[in-house]
C-alpha positions as CSV (number, residue, x, y, z in Angstrom):
1,M,-6.8,53.3,-24.3
2,S,-7.8,49.8,-25.6
3,I,-10.5,49.0,-28.1
4,N,-12.7,46.1,-27.1
5,K,-14.2,43.9,-29.8
6,S,-16.7,41.2,-29.2
7,L,-16.2,38.0,-31.0
8,V,-19.0,36.2,-32.8
9,V,-20.6,33.4,-30.8
10,V,-20.9,30.0,-32.7
11,S,-23.7,27.8,-31.4
12,Q,-22.6,24.7,-33.3
13,P,-18.9,24.2,-34.2
14,H,-18.0,22.7,-37.5
15,P,-17.0,19.0,-37.0
16,Q,-13.5,19.8,-38.1
17,A,-13.1,23.1,-36.3
18,S,-9.9,23.9,-34.5
19,I,-10.8,24.7,-30.9
20,F,-8.8,26.3,-28.1
21,S,-10.2,25.3,-24.7
22,P,-8.1,27.3,-22.2
23,T,-8.3,27.0,-18.5
24,S,-7.0,30.5,-17.7
25,L,-7.3,33.9,-19.3
26,P,-6.3,35.6,-21.4
27,I,-5.4,32.9,-23.8
28,L,-3.3,35.3,-25.9
29,K,-1.4,38.5,-24.8
30,G,0.1,41.1,-27.1
31,G,1.1,44.7,-27.2
32,E,-1.6,46.1,-29.5
33,L,-4.5,48.4,-28.5
34,E,-7.3,45.9,-29.2
35,N,-8.8,43.2,-27.0
36,Q,-11.0,40.4,-28.2
37,L,-13.9,39.7,-25.9
38,C,-16.2,36.7,-25.4
39,G,-19.4,37.5,-27.4
40,S,-21.5,36.2,-24.5
41,C,-20.0,37.2,-21.2
42,A,-17.5,39.9,-22.4
43,V,-14.5,38.5,-20.6
44,I,-11.2,39.3,-22.3
45,L,-10.0,36.2,-24.3
46,A,-7.2,37.9,-26.2
47,E,-5.6,40.9,-24.6
48,G,-3.7,43.4,-26.7
49,V,-4.2,41.4,-29.9
50,S,-5.9,42.8,-33.0
51,A,-8.2,40.9,-35.3
52,G,-5.7,41.6,-38.1
53,T,-2.9,40.0,-36.1
54,L,-5.0,36.9,-35.4
55,R,-6.0,36.6,-39.1
56,S,-2.4,36.9,-40.2
57,T,-1.1,34.5,-37.6
58,F,-3.5,31.6,-37.7
59,S,-4.4,29.4,-40.7
60,V,-7.0,26.7,-40.3
61,P,-8.9,24.4,-42.7
62,F,-12.4,25.3,-41.4
63,Q,-13.0,27.3,-38.2
64,L,-10.9,28.6,-35.4
65,L,-12.8,28.8,-32.1
66,I,-12.0,29.5,-28.5
67,Q,-14.3,28.1,-25.8
68,C,-14.7,30.7,-23.1
69,P,-13.5,29.2,-19.8
70,Q,-16.0,31.4,-17.9
71,C,-19.3,30.8,-19.8
72,R,-18.3,27.8,-22.0
73,V,-19.6,29.3,-25.3
74,Y,-17.6,29.0,-28.5
75,N,-16.3,32.2,-30.1
76,A,-14.9,32.5,-33.6
77,L,-11.4,33.8,-33.8
78,P,-10.4,35.6,-37.0
79,A,-8.1,33.3,-39.0
80,Q,-7.2,32.5,-42.6
81,V,-9.6,29.8,-43.6
82,G,-9.0,27.5,-46.5
83,H,-9.0,23.9,-47.5
């Protein structure tokens, strides 16, 4: 059974944010028991991918966001953030 985690919605992206704007879902697929959901409409954005895996995989200078193709809001993905 999968665990569903809602991502945090970001109303105003940082000017230097890294943004995924997918046209189809899910944007990421893995074999773990955790799904990352849009914090607004609850569609699965990352299926079978844990927050820990996202954090260890992605490194960005400011923010890592995914724009939900269904409701168009920005969701913060867990990532290593550093300058």
